Structure formats: C-alpha cells, structure tokens
Backbone as a printed PyTorch tensor [residue, N CA C, xyz], in Angstrom:
tensor([[[-29.5950,   5.6760,  -1.3850],
         [-28.8320,   5.2490,  -0.1760],
         [-29.1340,   6.1280,   0.9680]],

        [[-29.2720,   5.6360,   2.0070],
         [-29.5050,   6.2900,   3.4140],
         [-28.2440,   6.9550,   3.8310]],

        [[-28.5130,   8.1440,   4.5820],
         [-27.3580,   8.6000,   5.1820],
         [-26.9100,   7.7240,   6.4390]],

        [[-25.7280,   7.8060,   6.7810],
         [-25.0360,   6.9150,   7.7420],
         [-25.5450,   7.3510,   8.9910]],

        [[-25.5880,   6.4260,   9.9970],
         [-26.0270,   6.7920,  11.3590],
         [-24.6070,   6.9460,  12.0610]],

        [[-23.5630,   6.4020,  11.6570],
         [-22.2580,   6.7320,  12.3840],
         [-21.5510,   7.7890,  11.7720]],

        [[-21.5290,   8.8090,  12.7060],
         [-21.0180,  10.1430,  12.3470],
         [-19.5810,  10.3710,  12.7610]],

        [[-18.8530,   9.4270,  13.1600],
         [-17.4840,   9.4130,  13.4370],
         [-16.6410,   9.4470,  12.1980]],

        [[-15.5770,  10.2510,  12.2720],
         [-14.5750,  10.1700,  11.2390],
         [-13.4740,   9.2220,  11.2760]],

        [[-13.0000,   8.7700,  10.2550],
         [-11.7970,   7.8790,  10.0610],
         [-10.5640,   8.5800,  10.7520]],

        [[-10.0100,   7.8770,  11.6570],
         [ -8.5040,   8.3800,  12.2220],
         [ -7.4400,   7.8750,  11.2590]],

        [[ -6.5050,   8.6980,  10.9930],
         [ -5.4390,   8.3680,  10.0680],
         [ -4.3660,   7.4160,  11.0000]],

        [[ -4.4210,   7.3220,  12.2620],
         [ -3.5110,   6.5830,  13.1640],
         [ -3.9610,   5.4210,  13.4280]],

        [[ -5.3790,   5.0820,  13.0920],
         [ -6.0330,   3.8860,  13.5540],
         [ -5.7430,   2.8170,  12.4790]],

        [[ -4.8680,   1.9570,  12.3830],
         [ -4.7820,   1.0070,  11.3270],
         [ -3.8040,  -0.1880,  11.5990]],

        [[ -3.9980,  -1.3300,  10.8940],
         [ -3.0390,  -2.4160,  10.9910],
         [ -2.7970,  -2.7860,   9.6260]],

        [[ -1.6160,  -3.1360,   9.1330],
         [ -1.3060,  -3.5010,   7.8450],
         [ -0.6440,  -4.8840,   7.9740]],

        [[ -1.2120,  -5.8760,   7.2380],
         [ -0.8720,  -7.3400,   7.3800],
         [ -0.5410,  -7.8860,   6.0470]],

        [[  0.7980,  -8.3980,   6.0220],
         [  1.0450,  -9.0180,   4.5860],
         [  1.0610, -10.5870,   4.7990]],

        [[  2.1170, -10.9690,   5.2770],
         [  2.3120, -12.5270,   5.5430],
         [  3.2610, -12.6080,   6.7110]],

        [[  2.6550, -12.9640,   7.7870],
         [  3.5340, -12.9590,   8.9330],
         [  4.7030, -13.9540,   9.0660]],

        [[  4.4200, -15.0250,   8.1640],
         [  5.5180, -15.8820,   8.1370],
         [  6.6870, -15.4670,   7.4280]],

        [[  6.6230, -14.7360,   6.3050],
         [  7.7130, -14.2440,   5.4790],
         [  8.0200, -12.7390,   5.8940]],

        [[  7.0740, -11.9730,   6.1030],
         [  7.2490, -10.5470,   6.1900],
         [  6.9730,  -9.9730,   7.5530]],

        [[  6.9470, -10.6540,   8.7070],
         [  6.6010, -10.1890,   9.8540],
         [  7.0630,  -8.9270,  10.3920]],

        [[  8.4560,  -8.7620,  10.2100],
         [  9.1040,  -7.4460,  10.6600],
         [  8.5860,  -6.3260,   9.8520]],

        [[  8.5340,  -6.5870,   8.6070],
         [  8.1070,  -5.3350,   7.6870],
         [  6.6530,  -4.8830,   8.2200]],

        [[  5.7760,  -5.8510,   8.4750],
         [  4.3500,  -5.6000,   8.9280],
         [  4.3620,  -5.0830,  10.2770]],

        [[  5.2170,  -5.2580,  11.3070],
         [  5.1490,  -4.9340,  12.5470],
         [  5.6750,  -3.5220,  12.7700]],

        [[  6.5430,  -3.1020,  11.9810],
         [  7.3320,  -1.6400,  12.0510],
         [  6.5390,  -0.9120,  10.8890]],

        [[  5.5090,  -1.1850,  10.3420],
         [  4.7990,  -0.2550,   9.4360],
         [  4.1480,   0.9140,  10.0280]],

        [[  4.6630,   2.1650,   9.5320],
         [  4.1190,   3.4060,  10.2250],
         [  3.1080,   4.1200,   9.3310]],

        [[  3.0240,   3.7820,   8.0280],
         [  2.1260,   4.4350,   7.1230],
         [  1.7150,   3.7170,   5.8360]],

        [[  0.5710,   3.7770,   5.5370],
         [ -0.0550,   3.0940,   4.3590],
         [ -1.0220,   3.9020,   3.5410]],

        [[ -0.8800,   4.0520,   2.3370],
         [ -1.9110,   4.8190,   1.5390],
         [ -2.9990,   3.8110,   1.1480]],

        [[ -4.1810,   4.2660,   0.7560],
         [ -5.2280,   3.6990,   0.0640],
         [ -5.0430,   4.3760,  -1.2420]],

        [[ -4.7580,   3.5560,  -2.2600],
         [ -4.3350,   4.1090,  -3.6330],
         [ -5.5800,   4.6310,  -4.1880]],

        [[ -5.5240,   5.7600,  -4.9930],
         [ -6.5070,   6.3000,  -5.8200],
         [ -6.7510,   5.3100,  -7.0370]],

        [[ -8.0780,   5.4880,  -7.6230],
         [ -8.4220,   4.7800,  -8.6850],
         [ -8.9850,   5.8500,  -9.6140]],

        [[ -8.9470,   5.5880, -10.9730],
         [ -9.4990,   6.2760, -12.0250],
         [ -9.9680,   5.5100, -13.1480]],

        [[-11.1060,   6.0710, -13.7140],
         [-11.6780,   5.5610, -14.6870],
         [-11.4710,   6.3100, -15.9460]],

        [[-10.9070,   5.7340, -16.8990],
         [-10.4770,   6.3500, -18.1310],
         [-11.7080,   6.5360, -19.0270]],

        [[-11.8300,   7.7010, -19.7290],
         [-12.9190,   7.8260, -20.6690],
         [-12.6210,   7.3040, -21.9380]],

        [[-13.8330,   6.9190, -22.6720],
         [-13.6730,   6.2100, -23.8670],
         [-14.1240,   7.3870, -24.8990]],

        [[-13.2850,   8.0620, -25.5700],
         [-13.8060,   9.2410, -26.5180],
         [-14.5430,   8.5040, -27.7030]],

        [[-15.6020,   9.0120, -27.9960],
         [-16.3580,   8.6900, -29.2660],
         [-16.4610,   9.7200, -30.2620]],

        [[-15.7310,   9.6150, -31.6050],
         [-15.8520,  10.8410, -32.3240],
         [-17.1940,  11.0830, -32.8650]],

        [[-17.6400,  12.3340, -32.8660],
         [-19.1090,  12.5860, -33.2880],
         [-19.0320,  14.1090, -33.9320]],

        [[-19.1590,  14.2050, -35.0500],
         [-19.2840,  15.4740, -35.6750],
         [-18.3580,  16.4330, -35.5120]],

        [[-16.9030,  16.0350, -35.5900],
         [-15.8130,  16.8200, -35.5800],
         [-15.2900,  16.9270, -34.0390]],

        [[-15.8470,  16.3060, -33.0880],
         [-15.4860,  16.5290, -31.6700],
         [-15.5510,  15.0790, -31.0970]],

        [[-15.0090,  14.9700, -30.0070],
         [-14.9370,  13.7000, -29.0660],
         [-15.9480,  13.8410, -28.1110]],

        [[-16.8410,  12.9600, -28.0400],
         [-17.7680,  12.8870, -26.9140],
         [-17.3900,  11.9170, -25.8970]],

        [[-17.3730,  12.2510, -24.6390],
         [-16.8330,  11.2570, -23.7910],
         [-17.9040,  10.3880, -23.2020]],

        [[-17.3990,   9.1590, -23.2250],
         [-18.3000,   8.0130, -22.5480],
         [-17.4470,   7.3960, -21.5370]],

        [[-18.1810,   6.7500, -20.5850],
         [-17.3940,   6.0660, -19.5390],
         [-16.5420,   4.9270, -20.1750]],

        [[-15.3560,   4.6730, -19.6790],
         [-14.4270,   3.8770, -20.0190],
         [-14.6560,   2.4120, -19.4500]],

        [[-13.9680,   1.4110, -19.9370],
         [-14.1740,   0.0610, -19.4410],
         [-12.8790,  -0.5320, -18.6600]],

        [[-12.1100,   0.5330, -18.2550],
         [-10.8110,  -0.0600, -17.4060],
         [-10.8680,   0.8770, -16.2150]],

        [[-10.4510,   0.3960, -15.0580],
         [-10.1020,   1.1270, -13.8280],
         [ -8.6840,   0.8690, -13.6600]],

        [[ -8.0550,   2.1910, -13.4300],
         [ -6.5030,   2.2410, -13.1360],
         [ -6.3520,   2.2950, -11.7090]],

        [[ -5.5540,   1.4640, -11.1800],
         [ -5.2130,   1.5730,  -9.7220],
         [ -3.9120,   2.1230,  -9.6020]],

        [[ -3.7470,   3.2200,  -8.7520],
         [ -2.3440,   3.7250,  -8.4310],
         [ -1.7520,   2.6560,  -7.4720]],

        [[ -0.4140,   3.0350,  -7.2070],
         [  0.5680,   2.0700,  -6.5270],
         [  0.1630,   2.1880,  -5.0590]],

        [[  0.2700,   0.9200,  -4.2970],
         [  0.1300,   0.9400,  -2.8970],
         [  1.5970,   1.3320,  -2.3780]],

        [[  1.7690,   2.1350,  -1.2800],
         [  2.8430,   2.6110,  -0.8040],
         [  2.7570,   2.4000,   0.6930]],

        [[  3.7470,   1.8630,   1.2860],
         [  3.9420,   1.8070,   2.8360],
         [  5.2950,   2.3590,   3.2670]],

        [[  5.2500,   2.8820,   4.4200],
         [  6.4090,   3.3610,   5.2230],
         [  6.5700,   2.5550,   6.5100]],

        [[  7.7870,   2.2670,   6.7260],
         [  8.2210,   1.4660,   7.9190],
         [  9.5240,   1.8600,   8.4980]],

        [[  9.4300,   1.8640,   9.8060],
         [ 10.8920,   2.1560,  10.6030],
         [ 11.7060,   1.0420,  10.2940]],

        [[ 13.0240,   1.2970,  10.0460],
         [ 14.0340,   0.3090,   9.9060],
         [ 14.6330,  -0.1610,  11.1870]],

        [[ 14.7400,  -1.3400,  11.3860],
         [ 15.2950,  -1.9170,  12.5550],
         [ 16.7740,  -1.7960,  12.5770]],

        [[ 17.5200,  -1.9210,  13.7070],
         [ 18.9090,  -1.8830,  13.7220],
         [ 19.7340,  -2.6950,  12.9110]],

        [[ 19.1520,  -3.9900,  12.9360],
         [ 19.8670,  -5.2250,  12.1430],
         [ 19.2750,  -5.2570,  10.7830]],

        [[ 18.3190,  -4.2100,  10.5170],
         [ 17.8140,  -4.1090,   9.1120],
         [ 16.9180,  -5.4910,   8.6160]],

        [[ 16.4700,  -6.1360,   9.6230],
         [ 15.5660,  -7.3180,   9.3780],
         [ 14.4430,  -7.0200,   8.3740]],

        [[ 13.8540,  -5.9780,   8.6520],
         [ 12.5170,  -5.8200,   7.9510],
         [ 13.0740,  -5.1140,   6.3310]],

        [[ 13.9310,  -4.3910,   6.4740],
         [ 14.5490,  -3.9100,   5.0830],
         [ 14.9030,  -5.1130,   4.3330]],

        [[ 15.6970,  -5.9240,   4.9330],
         [ 16.0970,  -7.2520,   4.2180],
         [ 15.0640,  -8.2310,   3.8650]],

        [[ 13.9630,  -8.2060,   4.4820],
         [ 12.8720,  -8.9430,   4.0780],
         [ 12.2620,  -8.6210,   2.6930]],

        [[ 12.2290,  -7.2780,   2.5300],
         [ 11.7780,  -6.6070,   1.3850],
         [ 12.8020,  -6.6650,   0.3590]],

        [[ 14.0080,  -6.5330,   0.6790],
         [ 15.1740,  -6.6470,  -0.1770],
         [ 15.1090,  -8.0750,  -0.8360]],

        [[ 15.1270,  -9.0740,  -0.0890],
         [ 15.1390, -10.5450,  -0.4890],
         [ 13.9080, -10.8200,  -1.3410]],

        [[ 12.7750, -10.2350,  -0.9270],
         [ 11.5680, -10.4830,  -1.8260],
         [ 11.7010,  -9.9750,  -3.1230]],

        [[ 12.3700,  -8.7630,  -3.3820],
         [ 12.6360,  -8.2500,  -4.6350],
         [ 13.6960,  -9.2420,  -5.3790]],

        [[ 14.6210,  -9.4980,  -4.8380],
         [ 15.7320, -10.3980,  -5.2940],
         [ 15.1120, -11.6280,  -5.7850]],

        [[ 14.3190, -12.2370,  -4.9710],
         [ 13.8180, -13.5050,  -5.2560],
         [ 12.7620, -13.4770,  -6.6140]],

        [[ 12.1300, -12.2940,  -6.6680],
         [ 11.2500, -12.1520,  -7.7890],
         [ 12.1080, -12.3070,  -9.2230]],

        [[ 13.3850, -11.6810,  -9.0100],
         [ 14.2510, -11.7800, -10.3070],
         [ 14.9380, -13.0680, -10.4370]],

        [[ 15.4080, -13.3620,  -9.4040],
         [ 16.4340, -14.6320,  -9.4860],
         [ 15.8830, -16.0290,  -9.6820]],

        [[ 14.6470, -16.1310,  -9.1570],
         [ 14.0150, -17.4830,  -9.1980],
         [ 12.9760, -17.5130, -10.3680]],

        [[ 12.4640, -16.5210, -10.8590],
         [ 11.5480, -16.4090, -11.9010],
         [ 10.0860, -16.8840, -11.3090]],

        [[  9.9690, -17.1480, -10.0960],
         [  8.6300, -17.5540,  -9.5240],
         [  7.8770, -16.3860,  -9.1550]],

        [[  6.6280, -16.4440,  -9.2240],
         [  5.7800, -15.1430,  -8.8510],
         [  5.3840, -15.1000,  -7.3430]],

        [[  6.5410, -14.3840,  -6.5610],
         [  6.4500, -14.2450,  -5.1200],
         [  5.3210, -13.1210,  -4.8150]],

        [[  4.1300, -13.4590,  -5.1350],
         [  3.0830, -12.4470,  -4.6890],
         [  2.4220, -12.7580,  -3.4680]],

        [[  1.8690, -11.8900,  -2.8280],
         [  1.1150, -12.1420,  -1.4650],
         [ -0.1460, -11.1730,  -1.3980]],

        [[ -1.1140, -11.5370,  -0.6890],
         [ -2.1200, -10.7350,  -0.4240],
         [ -1.9510,  -9.8830,   0.7570]],

        [[ -2.4980,  -8.7250,   0.9590],
         [ -2.2940,  -7.8630,   2.1750],
         [ -3.5620,  -7.4620,   2.4990]],

        [[ -3.6970,  -7.0250,   3.7750],
         [ -4.9350,  -6.3250,   4.2710],
         [ -4.4010,  -5.0410,   5.0510]],

        [[ -5.3380,  -3.9580,   4.8410],
         [ -5.3070,  -2.8240,   5.6350],
         [ -6.4500,  -2.7460,   6.5350]],

        [[ -6.3970,  -3.0800,   7.8820],
         [ -7.4450,  -2.9850,   8.6750],
         [ -7.6150,  -1.5830,   9.3220]],

        [[ -8.7430,  -0.7820,   9.0300],
         [ -9.0030,   0.3750,   9.5540],
         [ -9.7760,   0.2020,  10.8790]],

        [[ -9.1180,   0.9210,  11.9370],
         [ -9.8070,   0.8190,  13.3040],
         [-10.7700,   1.9410,  13.4740]],

        [[-11.7870,   1.5540,  14.1710],
         [-12.9680,   2.5220,  14.6180],
         [-12.3620,   3.4690,  15.7850]],

        [[-13.2800,   4.3850,  16.3090],
         [-12.7880,   5.1180,  17.2440],
         [-12.6180,   4.4070,  18.6380]],

        [[-13.2900,   3.0980,  18.6820],
         [-13.0080,   2.2860,  19.6920],
         [-11.9690,   1.1690,  19.6500]],

        [[-11.2090,   1.3030,  18.5080],
         [ -9.9660,   0.5050,  18.1840],
         [-10.5180,  -1.0290,  17.8790]],

        [[-11.6100,  -0.9880,  17.2410],
         [-12.1730,  -2.2740,  16.6220],
         [-11.8190,  -2.1410,  15.1090]],

        [[-11.9070,  -3.2820,  14.4180],
         [-11.6830,  -3.1540,  13.0390],
         [-13.0610,  -2.7590,  12.3100]],

        [[-13.1020,  -1.5990,  11.6750],
         [-14.2800,  -1.0570,  11.0990],
         [-14.5040,  -1.3570,   9.6340]],

        [[-13.3590,  -1.4390,   9.0160],
         [-13.2920,  -1.7710,   7.5360],
         [-11.8470,  -2.4920,   7.1580]],

        [[-11.9870,  -3.4510,   6.3270],
         [-10.6840,  -4.1660,   5.7900],
         [-10.5370,  -3.8830,   4.2920]],

        [[ -9.5920,  -3.4630,   3.8070],
         [ -9.3510,  -3.3070,   2.3900],
         [ -8.2600,  -4.4750,   1.9880]],

        [[ -8.6210,  -5.3240,   1.2330],
         [ -7.7940,  -6.3600,   0.8100],
         [ -7.0780,  -6.0060,  -0.6300]],

        [[ -5.8430,  -6.3360,  -0.6470],
         [ -5.1320,  -6.0060,  -1.7750],
         [ -4.6210,  -7.3870,  -2.2530]],

        [[ -4.9750,  -7.8910,  -3.5510],
         [ -4.6940,  -9.1520,  -4.0810],
         [ -3.3580,  -9.0950,  -4.9390]],

        [[ -2.5530, -10.0610,  -4.7190],
         [ -1.3220, -10.3650,  -5.5990],
         [ -0.3940,  -9.0990,  -5.3670]],

        [[ -0.1540,  -8.7390,  -4.1420],
         [  0.8990,  -7.5410,  -4.3240],
         [  2.3010,  -8.0820,  -4.5180]],

        [[  3.2120,  -7.2860,  -4.9820],
         [  4.5200,  -7.4950,  -5.0820],
         [  5.3570,  -6.2400,  -5.0240]],

        [[  6.5390,  -6.0190,  -4.4430],
         [  7.2560,  -4.8600,  -4.5150],
         [  7.9740,  -4.5850,  -5.7110]],

        [[  7.8690,  -3.1790,  -6.0680],
         [  8.5150,  -2.6870,  -7.2150],
         [  9.5510,  -1.5540,  -7.0280]],

        [[  9.4830,  -0.9990,  -5.6580],
         [ 10.5270,  -0.0220,  -5.4070],
         [ 10.7610,   0.0890,  -3.9520]],

        [[ 11.9780,   0.1470,  -3.6330],
         [ 12.3990,   0.3240,  -2.1680],
         [ 13.3050,   1.5280,  -2.1890]],

        [[ 12.7960,   2.5720,  -1.4650],
         [ 13.5140,   3.8740,  -1.6000],
         [ 15.0080,   3.9490,  -0.7340]],

        [[ 15.5410,   4.9970,  -1.0310],
         [ 16.8390,   5.1950,  -0.5260],
         [ 16.9490,   5.4460,   0.9220]],

        [[ 17.7460,   4.8960,   1.6990],
         [ 18.1150,   5.2100,   3.2190],
         [ 19.2420,   6.1830,   3.3700]],

        [[ 18.9230,   7.2250,   3.9430],
         [ 20.0350,   8.2430,   3.9800],
         [ 20.4500,   8.3910,   5.3540]],

        [[ 22.0540,   8.1860,   5.5850],
         [ 22.7270,   8.3330,   6.7640],
         [ 23.2630,   9.7660,   6.6140]],

        [[ 23.2250,  10.5640,   7.7010],
         [ 23.7360,  11.7890,   7.7860],
         [ 24.3120,  12.1600,   9.3050]],

        [[ 25.5590,  12.6370,   9.3680],
         [ 26.0750,  13.0030,  10.5090],
         [ 25.8300,  14.4050,  10.9710]],

        [[ 25.1480,  15.0230,  10.1380],
         [ 24.6440,  16.5930,  10.3470],
         [ 23.4630,  16.6550,  11.0810]],

        [[ 22.7380,  15.6660,  11.4530],
         [ 21.5130,  15.8540,  12.3060],
         [ 21.9160,  16.1540,  13.9090]],

        [[ 21.0660,  16.9750,  14.2580],
         [ 21.2380,  17.3470,  15.6790],
         [ 20.3700,  16.3890,  16.6030]],

        [[ 19.2940,  15.9310,  16.1160],
         [ 18.5300,  15.1260,  16.8010],
         [ 18.2290,  13.5700,  16.0710]],

        [[ 18.2340,  12.6230,  16.8780],
         [ 18.1470,  11.3570,  16.2990],
         [ 16.7140,  11.3440,  15.6600]],

        [[ 16.6760,  10.9320,  14.3340],
         [ 15.2970,  10.6310,  13.6620],
         [ 15.7320,   9.3970,  13.0420]],

        [[ 14.9330,   8.3740,  13.4910],
         [ 15.1230,   6.9810,  13.0030],
         [ 14.7940,   6.8750,  11.6100]],

        [[ 15.5870,   6.0630,  10.9800],
         [ 15.3420,   5.7370,   9.5260],
         [ 14.1020,   5.0800,   9.1440]],

        [[ 13.2720,   5.8080,   8.2680],
         [ 12.1720,   5.1690,   7.7410],
         [ 12.3180,   4.8430,   6.3040]],

        [[ 11.8220,   3.8160,   5.7740],
         [ 11.9710,   3.3060,   4.4420],
         [ 10.6220,   3.4710,   3.8480]],

        [[ 10.4910,   3.7050,   2.5020],
         [  9.2080,   3.7050,   1.6990],
         [  9.2850,   2.5460,   0.7400]],

        [[  8.3130,   1.5440,   0.7240],
         [  8.1390,   0.6540,  -0.3800],
         [  7.0470,   1.0240,  -1.1610]],

        [[  7.1810,   0.5670,  -2.4280],
         [  6.0720,   0.7310,  -3.4170],
         [  5.6670,  -0.7220,  -3.9310]],

        [[  4.2630,  -0.8980,  -4.1970],
         [  3.8820,  -2.3140,  -4.5880],
         [  2.8110,  -2.1050,  -5.7410]],

        [[  2.9830,  -3.0000,  -6.5240],
         [  1.8540,  -3.2470,  -7.5560],
         [  0.9820,  -4.4120,  -7.0990]],

        [[ -0.2660,  -4.5000,  -7.5130],
         [ -1.1640,  -5.5150,  -7.2040],
         [ -2.1390,  -5.6190,  -8.2500]],

        [[ -2.9060,  -6.6310,  -8.1160],
         [ -4.0470,  -6.9140,  -9.2020],
         [ -5.1550,  -5.8670,  -8.9450]],

        [[ -5.8900,  -5.9100,  -7.8480],
         [ -6.8070,  -4.9090,  -7.4200],
         [ -6.8850,  -4.8930,  -5.9740]],

        [[ -7.8810,  -4.0440,  -5.5450],
         [ -8.0900,  -4.0780,  -4.1020],
         [ -9.6790,  -4.0790,  -3.9710]],

        [[-10.1750,  -4.4500,  -2.7940],
         [-11.7030,  -4.5930,  -2.4420],
         [-11.9000,  -4.3950,  -1.0200]],

        [[-12.8980,  -3.8190,  -0.7130],
         [-13.4830,  -3.7450,   0.6540],
         [-14.0720,  -4.9710,   1.1030]],

        [[-13.7120,  -5.4130,   2.2980],
         [-14.3460,  -6.5310,   2.8890],
         [-15.1380,  -6.1440,   4.1010]]])
C-alpha cells in the first residue's frame, strides 16, 4: 500500500449524520455528535500441549453506534426516537433503517461515507432538568443504536 498523498487530518466537527428524513428529520438535523464504533476480532484459542494458542477468530464484534442531539423546545426530535422505540415493541414490525455518516474534508466536501445497515434504537438517555444552573445549557440527549454492520462507501 502506498503512502497517502492527502496529508490533511480528519476534523471532528466536519460531519453530517443522515437516517431517514421522512421519519427522523428532526433527529438528524439537530445531531451534534456521532461515534464511529470500534470493532474487535475475537481470538479462537486452540489447545496445544497444555496451553492455548491464539488463532484469528471468525467473528467481528461491532460496538454500539451512539449519537448526541440537542433537544428542541417542543421535543419533536426526542419524540421521534421515543415513538420509534415504542413502535418496535407495540407493532412487532422491524422498524430498522439505514444511516450514513458523511465525513467532510477540509474543504467541506464529503470525503468518506460510512453506511450503517439496519439500525434500530436500544437506549435513549435521561434528560435532566435543574434549577441550580447559572448559565443556560441546552438539553442534549444521547441515543444508542444496534445495527447489522457498517461499511465504508
């Protein structure tokens, strides 16, 4: 593999996260953070003369996809995710969607896209209200998703 000719680094603030604009447009629009999940390859131990010799495994484990978003005054984006989770349970239908994380270059062009297949929410974190704050810090929610796998496009 040749050394890259592009010596620019990835900016953590240059991204767009897209789910399904028809159903989750508010969640997508107010997204403030996304992680690229880690992956791990489990070893396959092979017993040999009183010890285990490690061989490469045959399964990749994907960590959870987590996003952060600012909650709107009328809770539209929070309710989108809340309803998505309720629909998963109440209807029994697989409400999954594909998502894309577009990473922008230093010139704000899409440099790389990461596609997450068949995502669905598994956790919506607590929203905490407090009268003790001295400055307004708008509420930010965190949502966790499972997915089949992700790939680079």
